[in-house]
Every structure is written in C-alpha cells, then in structure tokens.
N, C-alpha and C positions, 0 to 999 in steps of 0.2 A: 792795543788790542785790535785784532783784525775784525772787520765788519763781515759777519756771516748771517745775512738775513734768511728768513724763510721765503722762498720764492713761490708765488701763487698767482692765480688768475681770478678775475672778477668779470662776469659777463652779464650784459643786459640784452635780453632777447626782445626784439621789437615785434609787435603785431604786424600782420600784412599791410594794414593801413598806416603804419608808422606812428600811430597816436598813443599806443599803450605799450607798457613794458612789463615783462614777466618778473615778478619779485617773489621771494620766499618770505613768508611770515614765520620767523623762528619761534615756534611755539610748541615743539614736540618733545624737547628734552629739558627738564627742570634745571639740570646742571650746566646748560649752555650759557657761555659768556655773553651771547647775543640774544638771550631770551627776550621775546616780545618785540624785537626789532624786525624791520623789513630790510631786505638786502638783495643784491643781485646774486647770481649763481656763480659758484666757483670753489676753488680750494687749492691745496698744495700741489706743486709740481712733483712728479715722481722722477726718480733718478734716470729712468730709461726713456724719457720723452722730451720733446721740445715744448716750448710754451704754447704753440698752436694746438698740438696734440693734447696737451693738458686741458686747454679750454674746451676742446671738443669732447674729451672724456668726461669732464666735470658736468657739462651741459647734458650729456647723455645720461650720466648717473643720476643727476638731480631732477631732470625734467623728462627723460625718455625720448628726446628728439635729437636728430642729426643736424648739425650746423652745415648749411649749404653756402651761405655768404656771411663772412664776418670780417671785421676790420679792427685793427688796433687803434684805439683812441688815445691811449696814454699809459704812463707808468706813475706809480706813487710809491715813494719810500716812506713808510710809516715806521717811526722809531719809538720804542718804549710803549708799544700799543697794548691796550687791554690789561686785565688783572695780572697777567703773567709778565708784563713788560717786554714783550717780544718785538723783534725787528722784522719787518715784512717788506719785501719788494714785490709790489703787485702790478700785473699787466692787465689793463682795463680794455675790454672788447665790447663792441656792439655787434650783435648777431642780427643781420638784416633779413636773412631768409633761413628757413628750417624745414625739415620734413619729419612727419610722424605725428602721432597724437600725444599731446602733453599729458603727463600724469600730474594730477593736481595736488599730490601729496608726496613727500619724501621723508627721509629719516630726520630732517631738520624742522619740517613743518609743512604748512599749506602753501601752495603756489597760487598767486592771484595776478590777473591782468589789472594794472593800475594805469590810469591816464598819466602820461609823462608830466603834465602840468600840475598834478596833484601829489607828486612824490614828496614834496616838502611838508605836506600836511600829515605825513605818517611818522611814527616813531622810527627814525633812522639814526645812524651814527652822526654826531654833530659834524664830524669831518667830511662825511659824504655830502653835506650841504655845500661844502666849499669846492669839491672837484666835480660834482655831477653836472653843473652847468657846462663844463668843458666837454663832457662826454656827449651831451645832446645838442650842442650848438652846431652852427653850419660851417664853422672854421674847420677845414680839412686837415690842418696841421696837427701833428701829434704833440701832446703836452707831456712834460716830465716834471713831476712835482715832488716836493719834500714836505712832509707833515709830521713834525715831532708831536708826540703825545705825552701827557702826564696821566698815565693809565687810561681812563675813559674819556679824557678831554683833549682835543687838539690845542696845542699852545703856540702854533705857528702854521703858516701855509705860504709857500712860494712855488712858482712854477715857471718853466721856460717852454716856449712852443717852437717847433722847427718844422 
C-alpha cells in the first residue's frame, strides 16, 4: 500500500526577545480532536502552494501576522495519529520575526505567549514533548523524525540530524 500522508506545517512564533512562543489553546470547538491542548500554529498544505507558502498562510490565517524571518527546524512523520489514525508529514518551523498585530483568538481557540521553558507544564501532545527540545535547541542542523502513534499516544520516536 503506498504511503500517502497529509502534508502540513507546524510553526512556533517567537517573541522579539526570543523567550516566549505563541501557542493556540484549542478550546473553541467541542468536536476538536485536540480540545484543551496547546499547540503551535499550522495546518494542511494546499495543492497550489509550497511548504513555505503554506506556513506563511497558516500563520496569517491563525494569528493575523506576516512571517518576516522563518527557518525550517525539522520534519516529523507521524503515523496512525489521532482518533482517525491518519498519517501526517509535518514541516516544523520557527518564526523568528513577524509584522502586524497578533489577533489573540481564532477559530480554534485563544492565542497565548508562553515562556519556552514552561511549555512542558501545559497540556500538549505527549509526542510534542519528544520533538520540541529539537525545535528550540541551539543545534542549527535540521532534524527528521519518525513518530508512530497508537491513536493518542506515541509508541516510538527516532530522528536523524543533518
């Protein structure tokens, strides 16, 4: 059977002092598979865009800001993810600079500035705890990870850096 993942982006917008990250608290839709969790911003790539355009569009749609400086930190291949058991290939970005005024609410929930060192204190996906240290560390190499899920729980994690 061919592997046909959903391709998406996940972006972490840094505050100007690089101490905080903008996260969405997914609390707006009761039917949301991620209800109650905090997450970066992002979503599915559309057929007529490249992955950078996708990330910029998603950040604009979800936070109302324009990405000025951004960098790819890594990719994650999530298999059998969530209640629908979907396969995702996610491109993970840090947004180092932006323009505009952040809208602090979107269709998914409220946006909050969270100290980077406090992210693990929040209700986030268990798998995020495994790859987030690679997103925010000082190693400039890009990571490429594989994280199989058993619905809501990661059952493995491996990655390569180049």
